Structures are given as C-alpha cells and as structure tokens.
C-alpha angles and dihedrals in degrees: 000000000000091000093052092046090049091054090050092047091051091056097052125109120252091258091051092047090054091047092048094051091048096047103035108012130087120217104230098176150311136236140183125246126176089346094307130109117239121194123210120210133183113216125178095328100320135079135239128199108204135188116194127201109269087009088274121131093214091060127080122289113263098179138002133184124182133206130203095223147346091276094058092046091050092050091053093047091049092052090050090049092052093048092050092047093050092047091058094051 
C-alpha cells in the first residue's frame, strides 16, 4: 500500500503535494542544509523531505525527495551529516 501511495504522491502537482502534506502528512522535523530549511514529513508509511520556496511551507514546493522507510531516511541523513562534517574540517 505504501509503495502504491508513494508512486501516486510523486506524480502529483505542487499544489496537490502541499495539500496532501497538510491533510494526511505529519511533520516529523526540519533541518538546515546549505542555508536552507528542509521539512521532513511522514505520509502513509513513507517519508518526504521537502524544500519550499522561501523556506515557507505555505509556498510552492521547490524540491522533494521521498524515502521508502525510516531506515532509508536515516541512511540519507547520516550521509549528509558526514559530508557536512568533513567539509568543515
């Protein structure tokens, strides 16, 4: 079910993505990357990492990346953390 829903979600327009996140998604956190704010939502068993224009969730979606499960999301976040840490050394 989650995989089918994720495929549907990835095909939605920006307006529908925002509507879906507001109505069915749960904001689980946010983080900063390269001076931008990225929001992480859980929606029907998968995760979406979303960047909005002007870093404002009421604006249009600028970038979205989805993850099958929490392990895939954690792996991605760990890689980004390591990259950021090595860049500051």
